[in-house]
C-alpha positions as CSV (number, residue, x, y, z in Angstrom):
1,M,-51.9,-62.9,-156.6
2,Q,-50.8,-63.7,-153.0
3,H,-48.8,-61.0,-151.2
4,I,-45.4,-62.3,-150.0
5,Y,-43.9,-60.5,-147.1
6,D,-40.1,-60.3,-146.6
7,M,-40.7,-61.2,-143.0
8,I,-43.6,-62.4,-140.8
9,I,-43.1,-62.3,-137.1
10,I,-45.3,-64.6,-135.0
11,G,-45.8,-62.9,-131.6
12,G,-45.9,-59.3,-130.5
13,G,-43.8,-59.3,-127.4
14,P,-40.5,-57.5,-126.9
15,A,-38.6,-59.9,-129.1
16,G,-41.2,-59.8,-131.8
17,Y,-41.6,-56.0,-132.0
18,T,-37.8,-55.5,-131.8
19,A,-37.5,-57.7,-134.8
20,A,-40.3,-55.8,-136.5
21,L,-38.5,-52.5,-135.7
22,Y,-35.2,-53.6,-137.1
23,A,-36.8,-55.2,-140.1
24,A,-39.0,-52.3,-141.0
25,R,-36.1,-49.8,-140.6
26,A,-34.0,-52.0,-143.0
27,G,-36.7,-51.6,-145.6
28,L,-38.2,-55.1,-145.3
29,D,-41.9,-55.6,-145.9
30,T,-42.9,-56.8,-142.3
31,L,-45.9,-58.2,-140.7
32,V,-46.4,-59.0,-137.0
33,I,-49.1,-61.6,-136.2
34,E,-50.2,-61.2,-132.5
35,R,-52.9,-63.2,-130.8
36,M,-54.0,-60.7,-128.2
37,S,-52.1,-57.4,-127.6
38,A,-48.6,-56.0,-127.7
39,G,-46.1,-56.9,-125.1
40,G,-46.8,-60.6,-124.5
41,Q,-46.2,-61.7,-120.9
42,M,-44.4,-58.5,-120.4
43,A,-47.7,-56.6,-120.6
44,L,-48.9,-58.5,-117.5
45,T,-46.1,-57.0,-115.4
46,G,-47.1,-54.0,-113.4
47,K,-43.6,-52.4,-113.2
48,I,-40.4,-53.4,-115.0
49,D,-37.3,-52.1,-113.1
50,N,-34.5,-53.9,-114.9
51,Y,-35.0,-52.7,-118.5
52,P,-32.3,-50.0,-119.3
53,G,-33.3,-46.5,-120.0
54,F,-36.2,-46.2,-117.6
55,D,-34.7,-45.0,-114.3
56,E,-38.0,-45.0,-112.5
57,G,-39.2,-48.3,-114.1
58,I,-42.0,-48.6,-116.6
59,D,-45.4,-50.4,-116.8
60,G,-45.0,-53.6,-118.9
61,F,-48.1,-52.9,-120.9
62,E,-47.0,-49.3,-121.6
63,L,-43.5,-50.6,-122.7
64,G,-45.2,-53.1,-125.1
65,M,-47.3,-50.4,-126.7
66,K,-44.2,-48.2,-127.1
67,M,-42.4,-51.1,-128.8
68,Q,-45.3,-51.6,-131.2
69,N,-45.6,-47.9,-132.0
70,G,-41.9,-47.7,-132.7
71,A,-42.0,-50.6,-135.1
72,E,-45.1,-49.3,-136.9
73,R,-43.6,-45.8,-137.2
74,F,-41.2,-47.4,-139.8
75,G,-43.9,-49.3,-141.6
76,S,-44.4,-52.6,-139.8
77,K,-48.0,-53.9,-139.8
78,T,-49.9,-55.8,-137.2
79,E,-52.5,-58.5,-137.7
80,Y,-54.4,-59.6,-134.7
81,A,-55.0,-63.3,-135.2
82,E,-54.1,-66.8,-133.9
83,V,-51.8,-69.0,-135.9
84,T,-53.4,-72.4,-136.5
85,A,-50.9,-74.1,-138.9
86,I,-47.6,-73.4,-140.7
87,D,-45.7,-74.9,-143.6
88,F,-42.0,-74.2,-143.8
89,S,-41.2,-76.8,-146.4
90,E,-40.9,-74.2,-149.3
91,N,-38.8,-71.1,-149.8
92,V,-42.0,-69.1,-149.3
93,K,-43.3,-70.0,-145.9
94,T,-47.1,-70.4,-145.4
95,I,-48.8,-69.3,-142.2
96,E,-52.5,-70.1,-141.6
97,T,-54.4,-68.0,-139.1
98,T,-57.9,-67.3,-137.9
99,S,-57.8,-64.2,-140.2
100,G,-56.6,-66.0,-143.3
101,T,-53.4,-67.3,-144.8
102,F,-50.2,-65.2,-145.0
103,Y,-46.9,-65.8,-146.9
104,A,-43.3,-64.7,-146.2
105,K,-39.8,-65.3,-147.3
106,T,-38.6,-65.4,-143.7
107,V,-40.4,-66.1,-140.4
108,V,-39.4,-65.1,-136.9
109,I,-41.1,-67.0,-134.2
110,A,-41.6,-64.9,-131.0
111,A,-44.7,-66.6,-129.5
112,G,-43.2,-66.7,-126.0
113,A,-44.2,-69.1,-123.2
114,N,-47.3,-69.4,-121.0
115,P,-47.6,-70.1,-117.3
116,R,-47.5,-73.8,-116.3
117,K,-50.6,-75.1,-114.5
118,L,-50.5,-76.7,-111.1
119,G,-52.4,-79.7,-112.3
120,V,-54.8,-80.3,-109.4
121,P,-58.6,-80.7,-109.4
122,M,-60.6,-77.5,-109.6
123,E,-57.7,-75.4,-110.9
124,Q,-59.5,-74.5,-114.1
125,E,-62.8,-73.8,-112.4
126,M,-61.2,-71.6,-109.7
127,T,-59.1,-69.6,-112.2
128,G,-60.1,-66.0,-111.5
129,K,-61.9,-67.1,-108.4
130,G,-58.9,-67.2,-106.2
131,V,-56.4,-69.0,-108.5
132,H,-54.1,-66.7,-110.4
133,Y,-50.9,-66.8,-112.5
134,C,-49.9,-63.1,-112.4
135,A,-49.3,-61.4,-109.1
136,H,-48.9,-57.9,-110.6
137,C,-52.2,-58.3,-112.5
138,D,-54.4,-59.6,-109.7
139,G,-52.5,-59.0,-106.4
140,R,-54.4,-55.7,-105.8
141,F,-57.5,-57.8,-105.0
142,Y,-55.7,-59.3,-101.9
143,K,-54.9,-56.2,-99.9
144,D,-54.8,-57.2,-96.2
145,K,-55.7,-60.8,-97.1
146,T,-53.8,-64.1,-96.9
147,V,-52.3,-65.6,-100.1
148,V,-50.3,-68.6,-101.1
149,V,-47.5,-68.5,-103.7
150,I,-46.5,-71.8,-105.2
151,G,-42.9,-72.1,-106.6
152,G,-39.3,-71.3,-105.7
153,G,-37.8,-69.7,-108.7
154,N,-37.3,-66.0,-109.6
155,S,-40.9,-65.5,-110.6
156,A,-42.3,-67.0,-107.4
157,A,-39.9,-65.0,-105.3
158,A,-40.7,-61.7,-107.1
159,D,-44.4,-62.5,-106.8
160,A,-44.1,-63.2,-103.1
161,L,-42.2,-59.9,-102.5
162,Y,-44.8,-57.9,-104.4
163,L,-47.7,-59.6,-102.6
164,S,-46.0,-59.1,-99.2
165,R,-46.5,-55.3,-99.7
166,L,-50.2,-55.9,-100.2
167,A,-51.4,-59.0,-98.3
168,S,-51.3,-59.4,-94.6
169,K,-49.8,-62.9,-94.9
170,V,-47.9,-64.7,-97.7
171,Y,-47.1,-68.4,-97.7
172,I,-44.5,-69.7,-100.1
173,I,-44.9,-73.4,-100.9
174,H,-41.8,-74.9,-102.4
175,R,-41.1,-78.6,-103.2
176,R,-37.4,-78.2,-102.3
177,N,-35.5,-77.3,-99.2
178,S,-34.0,-74.1,-100.7
179,L,-35.1,-71.5,-103.1
180,R,-33.9,-71.7,-106.7
181,A,-34.4,-67.9,-107.1
182,A,-31.5,-65.6,-107.5
183,K,-29.7,-64.5,-104.3
184,I,-31.0,-61.0,-104.6
185,Y,-34.4,-62.3,-103.5
186,H,-33.3,-64.3,-100.5
187,E,-32.6,-61.6,-97.9
188,P,-35.7,-59.5,-98.6
189,L,-37.9,-62.6,-98.3
190,M,-36.3,-63.8,-95.1
191,N,-36.6,-60.3,-93.6
192,A,-40.3,-59.9,-94.6
193,N,-42.2,-60.5,-91.3
194,N,-45.4,-61.5,-93.1
195,V,-43.8,-64.2,-95.4
196,E,-43.6,-67.8,-94.3
197,I,-41.9,-70.5,-96.4
198,L,-43.1,-74.1,-96.3
199,W,-40.2,-76.2,-97.5
200,D,-40.3,-79.7,-99.1
201,S,-44.0,-79.2,-99.8
202,T,-46.6,-79.3,-102.5
203,V,-50.2,-78.3,-102.8
204,S,-52.2,-81.5,-103.1
205,E,-55.6,-80.0,-103.1
206,L,-57.5,-76.7,-103.5
207,V,-60.2,-76.0,-101.0
208,A,-63.1,-73.8,-102.3
209,D,-66.7,-72.8,-101.7
210,G,-67.5,-70.9,-104.8
211,R,-64.0,-69.4,-104.6
212,I,-60.7,-70.4,-103.0
213,T,-60.8,-70.7,-99.2
214,G,-57.6,-72.6,-98.6
215,V,-55.2,-75.3,-99.7
216,K,-54.0,-78.7,-98.5
217,V,-50.2,-78.8,-98.3
218,K,-48.4,-82.2,-98.4
219,N,-44.9,-82.5,-97.0
220,I,-43.1,-84.7,-99.6
221,N,-40.8,-86.2,-96.9
222,T,-43.3,-87.1,-94.2
223,Q,-46.5,-87.2,-96.4
224,D,-48.2,-85.2,-93.7
225,I,-51.1,-82.9,-94.8
226,T,-51.5,-79.4,-93.5
227,D,-54.5,-77.2,-94.0
228,I,-53.8,-73.6,-94.9
229,T,-56.6,-71.1,-94.9
230,C,-56.1,-68.4,-97.6
231,D,-58.0,-66.1,-99.9
232,G,-55.9,-66.5,-103.0
233,V,-53.4,-68.8,-104.7
234,F,-50.7,-67.6,-107.1
235,V,-49.1,-70.3,-109.2
236,S,-45.5,-69.5,-110.2
237,I,-44.0,-72.8,-111.3
238,G,-42.5,-71.8,-114.6
239,R,-43.7,-71.5,-118.1
240,K,-44.5,-73.7,-121.1
241,P,-43.3,-72.6,-124.6
242,A,-46.1,-71.8,-127.0
243,T,-45.0,-74.2,-129.7
244,G,-48.1,-76.2,-130.1
245,F,-48.9,-74.7,-133.5
246,L,-45.6,-75.8,-134.9
247,A,-46.4,-79.6,-134.8
248,D,-43.3,-81.3,-136.0
249,S,-42.0,-78.4,-138.2
250,L,-39.0,-77.4,-136.1
251,A,-36.6,-79.1,-133.8
252,L,-37.5,-78.7,-130.1
253,D,-35.6,-79.6,-127.0
254,S,-36.8,-81.9,-124.3
255,Y,-38.7,-79.1,-122.6
256,G,-40.5,-78.0,-125.8
257,Y,-38.4,-74.9,-126.6
258,I,-37.2,-74.3,-130.1
259,I,-33.6,-75.3,-130.6
260,A,-31.8,-72.1,-131.7
261,D,-28.4,-70.8,-130.7
262,E,-27.3,-67.1,-130.2
263,S,-27.8,-66.7,-134.0
264,T,-31.5,-67.4,-133.4
265,Q,-31.5,-69.7,-136.5
266,T,-33.5,-72.8,-136.3
267,N,-33.0,-76.1,-138.2
268,I,-35.0,-74.7,-141.1
269,K,-33.4,-72.0,-143.2
270,G,-35.2,-68.7,-143.2
271,V,-36.9,-69.5,-139.9
272,F,-35.7,-67.9,-136.6
273,A,-36.7,-68.2,-133.0
274,V,-36.4,-65.3,-130.6
275,G,-37.3,-64.5,-127.0
276,D,-38.7,-66.9,-124.4
277,I,-39.6,-69.6,-127.0
278,R,-36.0,-70.6,-127.8
279,T,-33.4,-72.4,-125.9
280,K,-31.4,-69.9,-123.9
281,P,-29.8,-69.5,-120.4
282,L,-31.7,-66.3,-119.4
283,R,-35.2,-65.2,-120.3
284,Q,-35.6,-61.5,-119.7
285,V,-37.0,-58.6,-121.6
286,V,-33.4,-57.4,-122.4
287,T,-32.4,-60.7,-123.8
288,A,-35.6,-60.9,-125.8
289,V,-35.0,-57.6,-127.6
290,A,-31.4,-58.6,-128.3
291,D,-32.7,-61.8,-130.0
292,G,-35.1,-59.7,-132.2
293,A,-32.2,-57.6,-133.5
294,V,-29.9,-60.6,-134.1
295,A,-32.6,-62.4,-136.0
296,V,-33.1,-59.6,-138.5
297,G,-29.4,-59.4,-139.1
298,Y,-29.3,-63.1,-140.1
299,A,-32.5,-62.8,-142.0
300,E,-31.1,-60.1,-144.1
301,E,-28.1,-62.3,-145.0
302,Y,-30.5,-65.1,-145.9
303,L,-32.7,-62.8,-148.1
304,A,-29.6,-61.5,-149.9
305,K,-28.6,-65.0,-150.8
306,M,-32.1,-65.7,-152.2
307,E,-31.9,-62.8,-154.7
């Protein structure tokens, strides 16, 4: 006979393992399906300073492992696999993965979001050869070198500040004439003597000879092209929700995020969306863990009605 879990959680980031912790402590038979390792995108962050309780900050990977260990201490299990298909049409949900098929009465989707690509030629070929998507992961390779950060939001600003402490020169290339990043980043960036911002500009081409040697920057107003010599390029232009495996099973917004309000409930009963993958005004670790706790509360109500 097939084993039916009370709850399956797709994704082992902060939202997923918080849901697992709350579910396991509530006595629910709980399984987390994680594609790679605990922590999700958080695990790629060298130091998290804005998560309460860690006055000196904490490494993102370490925090992810602590969250996994905490959930598993109460009986939650983890299966390392990739979800390939789902069926939410019945009361018992079906989840197909590279490690087999699993069944659950409730499902919490915590698959997160992945970095958006720049979309220029050679980007794929140069990934890891000068093109990067995580400054805290790869910035250490560019000590005393010149780097380019593409983007103008919080991630780009944080990446540029981090890199400014390592690299000799940091160029920020932003398609607008002002940063979208929170005000807290503006003054430190403007005061950093090795940071230069190229406004109203995009990267039109990567220049490489086995690895990145520069970029061609186009001013969107004048169409002028400027050659920038650099050793590395960090792409920080947002993220794309990891909803590809859902096909047409759930309602998504125009950006591809799962439509779910603060209750985390989706348009399918018994299915919840938490963390970066759902529609929400702020995507941070602290809001992700809140989602995980909320989802379990509503899932318990749903399960109680099934009995």
